[in-house]
C-alpha positions in Angstrom: -8.5 62.4 14.9 -9.2 59.3 12.4 -10.6 56.2 14.0 -11.3 52.6 12.7 -15.2 53.1 13.2 -17.2 52.7 10.0 -16.6 50.2 7.1 -13.2 50.1 5.5 -13.5 51.3 1.8 -12.7 48.7 -0.8 -11.5 51.3 -3.5 -8.8 54.2 -2.5 -9.6 57.6 -3.0 -7.7 60.2 -5.1 -3.8 60.1 -4.9 -3.8 63.5 -3.7 -1.3 63.8 -0.7 -3.2 66.8 0.9 -6.6 65.5 0.4 -8.4 64.9 3.5 -10.1 61.7 2.4 -6.9 60.3 1.2 -5.0 61.0 4.4 -7.7 59.1 6.4 -7.7 56.2 4.2 -3.9 56.1 4.3 -4.1 56.2 8.1 -6.9 53.6 8.4 -4.9 51.3 5.9 -1.7 51.6 8.3 -3.8 51.4 11.4 -5.6 48.3 10.0 -2.7 46.4 8.6 -0.8 47.0 12.1 -3.8 45.8 14.0 -3.8 42.7 11.8 -0.6 41.8 12.5 -0.6 42.4 16.3 -3.9 40.4 16.6 -2.1 37.4 14.8 1.1 37.9 17.1 -1.2 37.8 20.1 -3.1 35.1 18.9 -0.1 32.8 19.3 -0.4 33.1 23.1 -4.0 34.4 23.8 -7.0 32.2 22.2 -9.9 34.5 23.3 -10.9 37.2 20.7 -12.4 39.2 23.5 -8.9 39.3 25.4 -7.0 40.3 22.2 -9.5 43.1 21.7 -9.0 44.4 25.1 -5.3 44.5 24.6 -5.5 46.1 21.3 -8.6 48.5 22.1 -10.6 46.9 19.1 -14.0 45.1 18.9 -14.0 41.4 19.4 -15.8 41.0 16.1 -13.3 43.0 14.2 -10.5 40.7 15.7 -12.2 37.5 14.7 -12.5 39.0 11.1 -8.8 39.9 11.3 -7.8 36.6 12.3 -9.3 35.1 9.3 -7.1 37.0 7.1 -3.5 36.3 6.2 -0.9 37.9 8.2 0.7 41.2 6.4 4.2 41.1 5.5 6.2 42.9 7.9 7.9 45.0 5.5 4.6 46.2 4.4 3.6 47.1 7.9 7.2 48.9 8.3 6.3 51.0 5.1 2.8 51.8 6.2 3.7 52.7 9.8 5.1 55.8 8.4 1.9 56.8 7.2 0.4 57.1 10.7 2.9 60.1 11.5 0.9 62.3 9.3 -1.9 62.3 11.8 -1.8 64.0 15.2 -0.1 61.8 17.8 -2.1 60.3 20.7 -2.1 62.2 23.9 -0.1 60.2 26.2 -1.9 58.9 29.3 -1.6 60.8 32.6 1.2 60.0 35.0 2.3 57.6 36.5 1.3 55.7 33.4 4.0 55.2 30.7 1.8 54.5 27.6 -1.7 53.0 26.7 -0.4 49.5 26.4 0.5 49.6 30.1 -3.2 50.9 30.7 -4.7 47.9 28.9 -2.3 45.5 30.5 -3.2 46.5 34.1 -6.9 46.6 33.2 -6.8 43.0 31.9 -4.8 41.8 35.1 -7.4 43.6 37.5 -10.2 41.8 35.4 -8.5 38.4 35.9 -7.2 38.7 39.3 -9.5 41.3 41.0 -10.9 38.7 43.5 -7.4 38.1 45.1 -8.0 41.5 47.0 -11.2 39.6 48.9 -9.1 36.7 50.1 -7.4 36.3 53.3 -3.6 36.2 53.2 -3.3 32.9 54.7 -5.7 31.3 51.9 -3.6 32.7 49.0 -0.7 30.5 47.3 2.6 31.8 46.7 1.9 32.7 43.1 -1.3 34.5 44.2 0.8 36.5 46.6 3.3 37.4 43.8 0.5 38.6 41.4 -1.2 40.7 44.3 2.0 42.3 45.1 2.6 43.0 41.6 -0.6 44.8 41.3 -0.2 46.6 44.3 3.1 47.9 43.1 1.6 49.1 39.8 0.4 52.4 38.6 -2.8 52.3 40.6 -1.3 50.5 43.6 -2.0 53.4 46.0 -5.6 53.2 45.7 -5.6 49.3 45.8 -3.4 49.4 48.7 -6.1 51.4 50.5 -8.8 48.9 49.6 -6.7 45.9 50.6 -5.6 47.6 53.9 -9.4 48.0 54.2 -10.3 44.5 53.8 -7.4 43.2 56.0 -8.8 45.4 59.0 -12.2 44.0 58.5 -10.7 40.3 58.8 -8.6 41.6 61.9 -11.8 42.6 63.7 -12.7 38.9 64.2 -9.5 37.0 64.7 -5.9 37.7 65.7 -2.7 36.8 63.8 -2.9 33.2 65.5 -6.5 32.5 64.3 -8.1 33.1 67.7 -11.3 34.9 68.3 -11.4 38.5 69.6 -13.7 39.2 72.6 -16.8 41.3 71.9 -15.1 44.3 73.4 -12.0 43.8 71.4 -13.9 43.4 68.4 -16.0 46.6 69.0 -12.8 48.5 69.5 -11.3 47.3 66.1 -14.7 47.9 64.3 -14.9 51.5 65.6 -11.4 51.9 64.3 -12.3 50.3 60.9 -15.4 52.6 60.7 -13.5 55.8 61.4 -10.8 55.2 58.9 -10.5 58.5 57.0 -8.1 57.3 54.3 -10.7 54.7 53.3 -13.6 57.0 53.2 -11.9 59.0 50.4 -12.8 56.1 48.0 -16.7 56.0 47.3 -17.0 52.1 47.3 -15.2 51.9 50.7 -17.1 54.9 52.0 -20.5 53.3 51.0 -19.3 50.1 53.1 -18.6 52.2 56.4 -22.1 53.8 55.9 -23.8 50.4 55.5 -22.2 48.6 58.1 -23.2 50.6 61.3 -23.2 49.8 64.8 -26.7 48.0 64.6 -25.6 45.7 61.6 -22.1 45.1 63.5 -24.0 43.9 66.3 -25.9 41.4 64.6 -22.7 40.1 62.6 -20.7 39.8 66.0 -23.5 37.9 67.9 -21.2 34.6 67.5 -18.5 36.2 69.6 -20.5 36.2 72.9 -20.5 32.4 73.2 -17.3 30.5 72.5 -19.2 27.4 71.4 -21.1 29.1 68.9 -19.6 28.9 65.2 -19.3 31.9 62.9 -21.5 31.9 59.6 -20.6 30.5 56.4 -22.3 30.0 52.9 -24.2 26.9 54.0 -25.9 28.5 56.9 -26.9 31.6 54.9 -28.4 29.5 52.3 -30.3 27.4 54.8 -31.6 30.5 56.5 -32.5 32.0 53.1 -34.5 28.8 52.1 -36.1 28.7 55.6 -37.2 32.3 55.1 -38.5 31.8 51.6 -40.5 28.7 52.8 -42.6 30.7 55.2 -45.9 31.5 54.0 -47.1 35.4 54.1 -49.7 34.3 56.5 -48.0 31.6 58.6 -45.0 32.6 60.7 -43.0 30.1 62.5 -42.1 32.0 65.7 -41.8 29.6 68.5 -38.4 27.8 69.2 -39.9 24.6 69.3 -41.9 25.0 66.1 -38.6 26.3 64.4 -36.5 23.2 65.5 -39.2 20.8 64.2 -39.4 22.4 60.7 -35.6 22.4 60.4 -35.5 18.8 61.7 -38.4 17.9 58.8 -36.5 19.9 56.1 -33.1 18.1 57.1 -34.7 14.5 56.8 -36.6 15.3 53.5 -32.9 16.6 52.2 -31.2 13.4 53.6 -33.8 11.2 52.0 -33.7 12.9 48.8 -29.9 12.3 48.6 -29.9 8.7 50.0 -32.8 7.3 48.0 -31.9 5.3 44.8 -32.4 6.9 41.4 -35.9 5.9 40.1 -35.9 3.2 37.5 -38.1 3.7 34.4 -40.8 1.2 34.2 -41.2 0.8 30.5 -39.1 1.9 27.2 -40.9 2.8 24.0 -40.3 0.3 21.2 -41.1 2.7 18.6 -38.1 3.0 16.2 -36.0 0.4 17.9 -36.5 -2.4 15.1 -33.0 -2.0 14.0 -31.6 -2.3 17.5 -34.0 -5.5 18.1 -32.8 -7.1 15.0 -29.2 -6.6 16.2 -30.2 -8.3 19.6 -31.7 -11.2 17.9 -28.8 -11.9 15.9 -26.5 -11.5 18.6 -28.3 -14.1 20.7 -28.8 -16.6 18.0 
């Protein structure tokens, strides 16, 4: 099967219709001309060469070179399109895909909106919910639905539909149901998460459910904990509650002092190379 790999030859080969090099040259010329036309058409809506390359299945460097060329005449593209029929047709993608353009389009949508699957439903906008529903209804919606249900079941371990916390016993029951999900275990990434989040790990994560006054963790608390652990010297461990509280207070005070203190002022500015500026200042004051 011919391909676009390699440099496009500047001089055409022999005009023999049955010559292998001539057939390959005509196919590459037709494919290259059609690709230049498609790249210019997509460039009106997409500014990124990488995104256009993903749509057409061509390297982004080739797309940048094509965009520097003059768009070909549509009649020339139509005449050269018949040449591509001399080569064997591409095998269609497996069902339920319709064509390779749909494969590229879904791949691009998943690249742009893959983080929507990790958000809670109440934190998504109407447009994001519509995008998520479109991805779940697509050709790979069956596997994506398993992943989305897996994540929603994880969110449901901690809070109910009204946002109220579950008791430790209720959370434990939901965790064991989430852990024993056989449908999620059919996908390797989800199966690894089930194996990683064992009962001991879940016990450490659910410690905040034991006391209603305790808050669940967040990114700021995680960053603070990592900074505290990294600040400990290998030969000096803060083990007592009193010493840990004192260290945290000192860190908080130093951070507050750093943010609240004014910006330091420069004591002196070098006058080298400032004669032109000084002359302008003298003229302005005069």
